[in-house]
All heavy atoms as TSV, in Angstrom:
chain	resi	resn	atom	element	x	y	z
A	1	MET	N	N	94.282	124.431	131.945
A	1	MET	CA	C	95.352	123.541	131.408
A	1	MET	C	C	94.873	122.214	131.106
A	1	MET	O	O	95.396	121.488	130.172
A	1	MET	CB	C	96.439	123.495	132.567
A	1	MET	CG	C	97.729	122.929	131.978
A	1	MET	SD	S	98.302	123.951	130.631
A	1	MET	CE	C	100.113	123.980	130.898
A	2	THR	N	N	93.833	121.709	131.889
A	2	THR	CA	C	93.239	120.480	131.421
A	2	THR	C	C	92.641	120.350	130.143
A	2	THR	O	O	92.788	119.401	129.410
A	2	THR	CB	C	92.185	120.087	132.604
A	2	THR	OG1	O	92.780	120.258	133.878
A	2	THR	CG2	C	91.668	118.641	132.446
A	3	ILE	N	N	91.921	121.438	129.791
A	3	ILE	CA	C	91.324	121.517	128.474
A	3	ILE	C	C	92.431	121.394	127.368
A	3	ILE	O	O	92.186	120.713	126.387
A	3	ILE	CB	C	90.674	122.919	128.169
A	3	ILE	CG1	C	89.130	122.741	128.626
A	3	ILE	CG2	C	90.763	123.468	126.995
A	3	ILE	CD1	C	88.228	121.918	128.009
A	4	PHE	N	N	93.451	121.943	127.517
A	4	PHE	CA	C	94.696	121.901	126.586
A	4	PHE	C	C	95.081	120.458	126.353
A	4	PHE	O	O	95.229	119.917	125.238
A	4	PHE	CB	C	95.945	122.693	127.065
A	4	PHE	CG	C	97.134	122.440	126.244
A	4	PHE	CD1	C	97.280	123.048	125.048
A	4	PHE	CD2	C	98.055	121.666	126.701
A	4	PHE	CE1	C	98.413	122.820	124.249
A	4	PHE	CE2	C	99.373	121.409	125.984
A	4	PHE	CZ	C	99.428	122.065	124.715
A	5	TRP	N	N	95.248	119.578	127.390
A	5	TRP	CA	C	95.653	118.196	127.268
A	5	TRP	C	C	94.554	117.415	126.688
A	5	TRP	O	O	94.784	116.455	126.016
A	5	TRP	CB	C	96.193	117.744	128.640
A	5	TRP	CG	C	97.391	118.351	129.003
A	5	TRP	CD1	C	97.724	119.203	130.028
A	5	TRP	CD2	C	98.701	118.199	128.243
A	5	TRP	NE1	N	98.978	119.539	130.021
A	5	TRP	CE2	C	99.606	118.955	129.007
A	5	TRP	CE3	C	99.163	117.538	127.221
A	5	TRP	CZ2	C	100.895	119.076	128.548
A	5	TRP	CZ3	C	100.374	117.553	126.721
A	5	TRP	CH2	C	101.316	118.339	127.458
A	6	LEU	N	N	93.313	117.784	126.957
A	6	LEU	CA	C	92.116	117.045	126.378
A	6	LEU	C	C	92.108	117.302	124.824
A	6	LEU	O	O	91.958	116.263	124.110
A	6	LEU	CB	C	90.825	117.468	126.958
A	6	LEU	CG	C	89.613	116.764	126.396
A	6	LEU	CD1	C	89.575	115.343	126.819
A	6	LEU	CD2	C	88.326	117.498	127.053
A	7	ILE	N	N	92.426	118.502	124.454
A	7	ILE	CA	C	92.348	118.660	123.015
A	7	ILE	C	C	93.488	118.014	122.253
A	7	ILE	O	O	93.390	117.408	121.245
A	7	ILE	CB	C	92.429	120.273	122.736
A	7	ILE	CG1	C	91.106	120.836	123.142
A	7	ILE	CG2	C	92.796	120.553	121.304
A	7	ILE	CD1	C	91.252	122.394	123.133
A	8	ILE	N	N	94.677	118.019	122.989
A	8	ILE	CA	C	95.909	117.313	122.452
A	8	ILE	C	C	95.711	115.875	122.279
A	8	ILE	O	O	95.969	115.188	121.437
A	8	ILE	CB	C	97.178	117.603	123.273
A	8	ILE	CG1	C	97.602	119.073	123.123
A	8	ILE	CG2	C	98.335	116.754	122.883
A	8	ILE	CD1	C	97.970	119.521	121.842
A	9	ALA	N	N	95.092	115.262	123.382
A	9	ALA	CA	C	94.767	113.799	123.337
A	9	ALA	C	C	93.785	113.433	122.275
A	9	ALA	O	O	93.944	112.516	121.607
A	9	ALA	CB	C	94.198	113.363	124.745
A	10	ILE	N	N	92.673	114.273	122.178
A	10	ILE	CA	C	91.680	114.004	121.151
A	10	ILE	C	C	92.341	114.113	119.698
A	10	ILE	O	O	92.061	113.257	118.855
A	10	ILE	CB	C	90.549	114.989	121.202
A	10	ILE	CG1	C	89.698	114.568	122.443
A	10	ILE	CG2	C	89.626	114.918	119.950
A	10	ILE	CD1	C	88.572	115.617	122.883
A	11	PHE	N	N	93.209	115.132	119.544
A	11	PHE	CA	C	93.914	115.296	118.208
A	11	PHE	C	C	94.673	114.126	117.946
A	11	PHE	O	O	94.745	113.570	116.712
A	11	PHE	CB	C	94.792	116.526	118.260
A	11	PHE	CG	C	95.607	116.647	117.091
A	11	PHE	CD1	C	95.031	117.185	115.948
A	11	PHE	CD2	C	96.955	116.433	117.167
A	11	PHE	CE1	C	95.827	117.357	114.746
A	11	PHE	CE2	C	97.744	116.539	115.977
A	11	PHE	CZ	C	97.170	116.883	114.792
A	12	CYS	N	N	95.478	113.622	118.896
A	12	CYS	CA	C	96.327	112.461	118.715
A	12	CYS	C	C	95.562	111.133	118.366
A	12	CYS	O	O	95.901	110.445	117.502
A	12	CYS	CB	C	97.152	112.137	119.931
A	12	CYS	SG	S	98.481	113.352	120.243
A	13	VAL	N	N	94.441	111.021	119.094
A	13	VAL	CA	C	93.570	109.813	118.660
A	13	VAL	C	C	93.024	109.856	117.310
A	13	VAL	O	O	93.022	108.885	116.579
A	13	VAL	CB	C	92.528	109.631	119.756
A	13	VAL	CG1	C	91.447	108.624	119.379
A	13	VAL	CG2	C	93.035	109.338	121.131
A	14	VAL	N	N	92.516	111.141	116.966
A	14	VAL	CA	C	91.998	111.211	115.646
A	14	VAL	C	C	93.067	111.044	114.542
A	14	VAL	O	O	92.803	110.394	113.463
A	14	VAL	CB	C	91.314	112.662	115.472
A	14	VAL	CG1	C	90.960	112.948	114.040
A	14	VAL	CG2	C	90.099	112.727	116.345
A	15	TRP	N	N	94.261	111.596	114.755
A	15	TRP	CA	C	95.403	111.487	113.923
A	15	TRP	C	C	95.712	109.971	113.753
A	15	TRP	O	O	95.930	109.491	112.672
A	15	TRP	CB	C	96.562	112.204	114.383
A	15	TRP	CG	C	97.779	112.009	113.560
A	15	TRP	CD1	C	97.969	112.782	112.306
A	15	TRP	CD2	C	98.903	111.179	113.706
A	15	TRP	NE1	N	99.173	112.381	111.840
A	15	TRP	CE2	C	99.785	111.325	112.635
A	15	TRP	CE3	C	99.194	110.331	114.657
A	15	TRP	CZ2	C	100.883	110.624	112.564
A	15	TRP	CZ3	C	100.374	109.532	114.600
A	15	TRP	CH2	C	101.180	109.781	113.527
A	16	TYR	N	N	95.837	109.218	114.818
A	16	TYR	CA	C	96.160	107.798	114.854
A	16	TYR	C	C	95.185	106.951	114.013
A	16	TYR	O	O	95.448	106.246	113.175
A	16	TYR	CB	C	96.226	107.298	116.235
A	16	TYR	CG	C	96.506	105.824	116.300
A	16	TYR	CD1	C	97.780	105.367	116.157
A	16	TYR	CD2	C	95.490	104.952	116.538
A	16	TYR	CE1	C	98.046	104.030	116.156
A	16	TYR	CE2	C	95.707	103.577	116.591
A	16	TYR	CZ	C	96.936	103.075	116.422
A	16	TYR	OH	O	97.192	101.781	116.432
A	17	PHE	N	N	93.861	107.287	114.237
A	17	PHE	CA	C	92.886	106.459	113.462
A	17	PHE	C	C	92.858	106.921	112.036
A	17	PHE	O	O	92.782	106.002	111.202
A	17	PHE	CB	C	91.492	106.768	114.014
A	17	PHE	CG	C	91.103	105.790	115.235
A	17	PHE	CD1	C	90.839	106.448	116.495
A	17	PHE	CD2	C	91.188	104.480	115.242
A	17	PHE	CE1	C	90.619	105.762	117.626
A	17	PHE	CE2	C	91.016	103.766	116.361
A	17	PHE	CZ	C	90.695	104.336	117.555
A	18	THR	N	N	93.115	108.132	111.679
A	18	THR	CA	C	93.246	108.726	110.280
A	18	THR	C	C	94.377	107.938	109.591
A	18	THR	O	O	94.212	107.403	108.519
A	18	THR	CB	C	93.389	110.185	110.233
A	18	THR	OG1	O	92.212	110.713	110.915
A	18	THR	CG2	C	93.324	110.666	108.800
A	19	MET	N	N	95.456	107.875	110.152
A	19	MET	CA	C	96.695	107.309	109.726
A	19	MET	C	C	96.512	105.763	109.542
A	19	MET	O	O	96.861	105.128	108.478
A	19	MET	CB	C	97.889	107.533	110.472
A	19	MET	CG	C	98.364	108.904	110.427
A	19	MET	SD	S	98.943	109.346	108.653
A	19	MET	CE	C	97.621	110.561	108.212
A	20	THR	N	N	95.804	105.218	110.512
A	20	THR	CA	C	95.569	103.638	110.375
A	20	THR	C	C	94.651	103.341	109.271
A	20	THR	O	O	95.001	102.437	108.528
A	20	THR	CB	C	94.945	103.167	111.760
A	20	THR	OG1	O	95.901	103.557	112.779
A	20	THR	CG2	C	94.726	101.654	111.687
A	21	ILE	N	N	93.651	104.131	109.039
A	21	ILE	CA	C	92.774	103.775	108.007
A	21	ILE	C	C	93.359	104.128	106.622
A	21	ILE	O	O	93.296	103.358	105.717
A	21	ILE	CB	C	91.446	104.692	108.146
A	21	ILE	CG1	C	90.649	104.210	109.327
A	21	ILE	CG2	C	90.520	104.692	106.903
A	21	ILE	CD1	C	89.461	105.147	109.748
A	22	TYR	N	N	94.192	105.152	106.550
A	22	TYR	CA	C	94.891	105.514	105.293
A	22	TYR	C	C	95.817	104.458	104.854
A	22	TYR	O	O	95.919	104.077	103.682
A	22	TYR	CB	C	95.672	106.960	105.543
A	22	TYR	CG	C	96.431	107.346	104.361
A	22	TYR	CD1	C	95.952	107.830	103.107
A	22	TYR	CD2	C	97.740	107.222	104.436
A	22	TYR	CE1	C	96.613	108.055	102.068
A	22	TYR	CE2	C	98.615	107.565	103.311
A	22	TYR	CZ	C	98.039	108.031	102.161
A	22	TYR	OH	O	98.751	108.366	101.043
A	23	VAL	N	N	96.648	103.981	105.849
A	23	VAL	CA	C	97.623	103.018	105.498
A	23	VAL	C	C	97.013	101.690	105.232
A	23	VAL	O	O	97.456	100.980	104.345
A	23	VAL	CB	C	98.643	102.844	106.747
A	23	VAL	CG1	C	99.459	101.523	106.607
A	23	VAL	CG2	C	99.531	104.043	106.937
A	24	GLY	N	N	95.871	101.352	105.800
A	24	GLY	CA	C	95.212	100.136	105.531
A	24	GLY	C	C	94.584	100.158	104.125
A	24	GLY	O	O	94.693	99.136	103.397
A	25	ILE	N	N	93.969	101.171	103.808
A	25	ILE	CA	C	93.465	101.350	102.450
A	25	ILE	C	C	94.562	101.333	101.323
A	25	ILE	O	O	94.470	100.539	100.330
A	25	ILE	CB	C	92.586	102.624	102.315
A	25	ILE	CG1	C	91.379	102.449	103.089
A	25	ILE	CG2	C	92.211	102.938	100.799
A	25	ILE	CD1	C	90.484	103.778	103.257
A	26	ARG	N	N	95.550	102.039	101.636
A	26	ARG	CA	C	96.744	102.045	100.640
A	26	ARG	C	C	97.392	100.574	100.539
A	26	ARG	O	O	97.785	100.120	99.454
A	26	ARG	CB	C	97.830	103.059	101.028
A	26	ARG	CG	C	97.394	104.526	100.725
A	26	ARG	CD	C	97.306	104.924	99.327
A	26	ARG	NE	N	98.448	104.653	98.575
A	26	ARG	CZ	C	99.321	105.378	98.168
A	26	ARG	NH1	N	99.216	106.652	98.357
A	26	ARG	NH2	N	100.321	105.058	97.439
A	27	GLY	N	N	97.560	100.017	101.721
A	27	GLY	CA	C	98.084	98.622	101.743
A	27	GLY	C	C	97.138	97.643	100.968
A	27	GLY	O	O	97.700	96.719	100.217
A	28	PHE	N	N	95.860	97.844	101.083
A	28	PHE	CA	C	94.915	96.944	100.401
A	28	PHE	C	C	95.213	97.041	98.865
A	28	PHE	O	O	95.214	96.130	98.125
A	28	PHE	CB	C	93.473	97.286	100.752
A	28	PHE	CG	C	92.447	96.548	99.874
A	28	PHE	CD1	C	92.233	95.188	100.133
A	28	PHE	CD2	C	91.796	97.124	98.810
A	28	PHE	CE1	C	91.281	94.590	99.445
A	28	PHE	CE2	C	90.886	96.510	98.081
A	28	PHE	CZ	C	90.624	95.201	98.382
A	29	PHE	N	N	95.254	98.288	98.321
A	29	PHE	CA	C	95.419	98.395	96.910
A	29	PHE	C	C	96.807	97.983	96.456
A	29	PHE	O	O	96.907	97.453	95.356
A	29	PHE	CB	C	95.098	99.916	96.554
A	29	PHE	CG	C	93.676	100.247	96.590
A	29	PHE	CD1	C	93.183	101.178	97.486
A	29	PHE	CD2	C	92.753	99.560	95.725
A	29	PHE	CE1	C	91.849	101.487	97.514
A	29	PHE	CE2	C	91.449	99.859	95.751
A	29	PHE	CZ	C	90.902	100.799	96.627
A	30	ASP	N	N	97.830	98.280	97.314
A	30	ASP	CA	C	99.128	97.737	96.930
A	30	ASP	C	C	99.234	96.223	96.891
A	30	ASP	O	O	99.785	95.565	95.905
A	30	ASP	CB	C	100.168	98.317	97.879
A	30	ASP	CG	C	100.481	99.737	97.754
A	30	ASP	OD1	O	100.166	100.309	96.638
A	30	ASP	OD2	O	101.053	100.310	98.661
A	31	ILE	N	N	98.551	95.483	97.789
A	31	ILE	CA	C	98.585	94.058	97.782
A	31	ILE	C	C	97.746	93.525	96.570
A	31	ILE	O	O	98.199	92.678	95.871
A	31	ILE	CB	C	98.040	93.519	99.159
A	31	ILE	CG1	C	98.979	93.814	100.223
A	31	ILE	CG2	C	97.671	91.989	98.937
A	31	ILE	CD1	C	98.450	93.458	101.588
A	32	GLN	N	N	96.681	94.299	96.319
A	32	GLN	CA	C	95.894	93.859	95.126
A	32	GLN	C	C	96.667	94.051	93.862
A	32	GLN	O	O	96.655	93.043	93.006
A	32	GLN	CB	C	94.646	94.631	95.041
A	32	GLN	CG	C	93.662	94.167	94.119
A	32	GLN	CD	C	92.368	95.009	94.118
A	32	GLN	OE1	O	92.339	96.289	94.570
A	32	GLN	NE2	N	91.205	94.427	93.744
A	33	GLU	N	N	97.391	95.104	93.715
A	33	GLU	CA	C	98.230	95.381	92.554
A	33	GLU	C	C	99.366	94.352	92.464
A	33	GLU	O	O	99.753	93.818	91.405
A	33	GLU	CB	C	98.807	96.682	92.617
A	33	GLU	CG	C	99.644	97.152	91.519
A	33	GLU	CD	C	100.134	98.580	91.569
A	33	GLU	OE1	O	99.505	99.386	92.118
A	33	GLU	OE2	O	101.234	98.776	91.116
A	34	MET	N	N	100.023	93.943	93.592
A	34	MET	CA	C	101.059	92.907	93.504
A	34	MET	C	C	100.544	91.597	93.139
A	34	MET	O	O	101.292	90.848	92.399
A	34	MET	CB	C	101.771	92.857	94.943
A	34	MET	CG	C	102.615	94.049	95.311
A	34	MET	SD	S	103.637	93.766	96.747
A	34	MET	CE	C	102.350	93.567	97.983
A	35	LEU	N	N	99.379	91.269	93.709
A	35	LEU	CA	C	98.811	89.920	93.286
A	35	LEU	C	C	98.524	89.911	91.803
A	35	LEU	O	O	98.733	88.842	91.180
A	35	LEU	CB	C	97.600	89.631	94.068
A	35	LEU	CG	C	97.851	89.298	95.520
A	35	LEU	CD1	C	96.482	89.256	96.355
A	35	LEU	CD2	C	98.647	88.052	95.674
A	36	LEU	N	N	97.958	90.951	91.317
A	36	LEU	CA	C	97.758	91.016	89.760
A	36	LEU	C	C	98.995	90.915	88.986
A	36	LEU	O	O	99.125	90.190	87.988
A	36	LEU	CB	C	96.876	92.277	89.509
A	36	LEU	CG	C	95.465	92.258	89.912
A	36	LEU	CD1	C	94.877	93.706	89.614
A	36	LEU	CD2	C	94.697	91.286	89.219
A	37	ALA	N	N	100.071	91.555	89.524
A	37	ALA	CA	C	101.344	91.432	88.821
A	37	ALA	C	C	101.953	90.028	88.822
A	37	ALA	O	O	102.447	89.472	87.890
A	37	ALA	CB	C	102.356	92.433	89.385
A	38	LEU	N	N	101.740	89.334	90.064
A	38	LEU	CA	C	102.221	88.002	90.127
A	38	LEU	C	C	101.454	87.064	89.176
A	38	LEU	O	O	101.916	86.103	88.670
A	38	LEU	CB	C	102.159	87.554	91.522
A	38	LEU	CG	C	103.185	88.054	92.538
A	38	LEU	CD1	C	102.811	87.697	93.978
A	38	LEU	CD2	C	104.604	87.584	92.145
A	39	LYS	N	N	100.113	87.266	89.167
A	39	LYS	CA	C	99.275	86.475	88.271
A	39	LYS	C	C	99.609	86.682	86.791
A	39	LYS	O	O	99.718	85.643	86.155
A	39	LYS	CB	C	97.814	86.949	88.477
A	39	LYS	CG	C	96.780	86.078	87.975
A	39	LYS	CD	C	95.456	86.566	88.316
A	39	LYS	CE	C	94.339	85.502	88.442
A	39	LYS	NZ	N	93.047	85.960	88.713
A	40	SER	N	N	99.915	87.817	86.397
A	40	SER	CA	C	100.321	88.167	84.919
A	40	SER	C	C	101.668	87.534	84.694
A	40	SER	O	O	102.018	86.926	83.584
A	40	SER	CB	C	100.235	89.562	84.697
A	40	SER	OG	O	101.287	90.259	85.330
A	41	ASP	N	N	102.603	87.558	85.628
A	41	ASP	CA	C	103.919	86.982	85.542
A	41	ASP	C	C	103.811	85.483	85.442
A	41	ASP	O	O	104.602	84.848	84.640
A	41	ASP	CB	C	104.842	87.380	86.705
A	41	ASP	CG	C	105.331	88.665	86.591
A	41	ASP	OD1	O	105.173	89.415	85.506
A	41	ASP	OD2	O	105.960	89.188	87.621
A	42	LYS	N	N	102.995	84.869	86.138
A	42	LYS	CA	C	102.797	83.403	86.189
A	42	LYS	C	C	102.159	82.899	84.777
A	42	LYS	O	O	102.690	81.967	84.269
A	42	LYS	CB	C	101.818	82.961	87.298
A	42	LYS	CG	C	101.699	81.503	87.553
A	42	LYS	CD	C	100.849	81.247	88.775
A	42	LYS	CE	C	100.851	79.800	89.056
A	42	LYS	NZ	N	100.007	79.473	90.236
A	43	LYS	N	N	101.339	83.715	84.272
A	43	LYS	CA	C	100.680	83.429	82.918
A	43	LYS	C	C	101.740	83.504	81.813
A	43	LYS	O	O	101.848	82.722	81.012
A	43	LYS	CB	C	99.568	84.245	82.599
A	43	LYS	CG	C	98.329	83.903	83.393
A	43	LYS	CD	C	97.076	84.831	83.053
A	43	LYS	CE	C	95.971	84.538	83.821
A	43	LYS	NZ	N	94.723	85.350	83.491
A	44	SER	N	N	102.507	84.621	81.968
A	44	SER	CA	C	103.577	84.803	80.878
A	44	SER	C	C	104.658	83.866	81.011
A	44	SER	O	O	105.195	83.374	80.014
A	44	SER	CB	C	104.036	86.305	80.946
A	44	SER	OG	O	104.873	86.412	82.116
A	45	SER	N	N	105.051	83.377	82.181
A	45	SER	CA	C	106.085	82.372	82.323
A	45	SER	C	C	105.702	81.060	81.916
A	45	SER	O	O	106.432	80.258	81.259
A	45	SER	CB	C	106.681	82.410	83.689
A	45	SER	OG	O	105.637	81.943	84.626
A	46	SER	N	N	104.421	80.650	82.103
A	46	SER	CA	C	103.856	79.401	81.716
A	46	SER	C	C	103.636	79.350	80.150
A	46	SER	O	O	103.865	78.348	79.537
A	46	SER	CB	C	102.525	79.087	82.408
A	46	SER	OG	O	101.541	79.997	82.001
A	47	SER	N	N	103.383	80.547	79.639
A	47	SER	CA	C	103.231	80.560	78.058
A	47	SER	C	C	104.588	80.521	77.428
A	47	SER	O	O	104.688	79.956	76.362
A	47	SER	CB	C	102.480	81.688	77.731
A	47	SER	OG	O	103.186	82.958	77.973
A	48	GLU	N	N	105.656	80.935	78.127
A	48	GLU	CA	C	106.977	80.922	77.471
A	48	GLU	C	C	107.563	79.475	77.625
A	48	GLU	O	O	108.271	79.093	76.686
A	48	GLU	CB	C	107.935	81.781	78.301
A	48	GLU	CG	C	107.684	83.223	78.151
A	48	GLU	CD	C	108.527	84.170	79.062
A	48	GLU	OE1	O	109.289	83.597	79.899
A	48	GLU	OE2	O	108.334	85.397	78.829
A	49	LYS	N	N	107.006	78.640	78.554
A	49	LYS	CA	C	107.614	77.271	78.645
A	49	LYS	C	C	106.979	76.463	77.510
A	49	LYS	O	O	107.480	75.366	77.248
A	49	LYS	CB	C	107.180	76.651	80.019
A	49	LYS	CG	C	107.938	77.303	81.154
A	49	LYS	CD	C	107.509	76.726	82.487
A	49	LYS	CE	C	108.232	77.406	83.632
A	49	LYS	NZ	N	107.716	76.845	84.935
A	50	ASN	N	N	105.888	76.873	76.880
A	50	ASN	CA	C	105.266	75.976	75.947
A	50	ASN	C	C	105.978	76.060	74.589
A	50	ASN	O	O	105.689	75.287	73.681
A	50	ASN	CB	C	103.725	76.513	75.664
A	50	ASN	CG	C	102.932	76.173	76.877
A	50	ASN	OD1	O	103.173	75.229	77.530
A	50	ASN	ND2	N	101.807	76.912	77.123
A	51	PHE	N	N	106.883	76.961	74.331
A	51	PHE	CA	C	107.568	77.163	73.131
A	51	PHE	C	C	108.656	75.954	72.920
A	51	PHE	O	O	109.266	75.543	73.563
A	51	PHE	CB	C	108.331	78.530	72.997
A	51	PHE	CG	C	107.371	79.646	72.783
A	51	PHE	CD1	C	107.205	80.581	73.725
A	51	PHE	CD2	C	106.654	79.700	71.503
A	51	PHE	CE1	C	106.338	81.614	73.482
A	51	PHE	CE2	C	105.743	80.644	71.354
A	51	PHE	CZ	C	105.590	81.760	72.318
């Protein structure tokens, strides 16, 4: 029975680290995309004010 709980614990730790890394990578790319969108909005709004 101890082996069963050891396998379950290892599985949970591996799953936790996998999800943490996955969310971190996806979050990085989402933030990068949002910053690029804000940058392009800032450029387009500043060029509209020049008219």
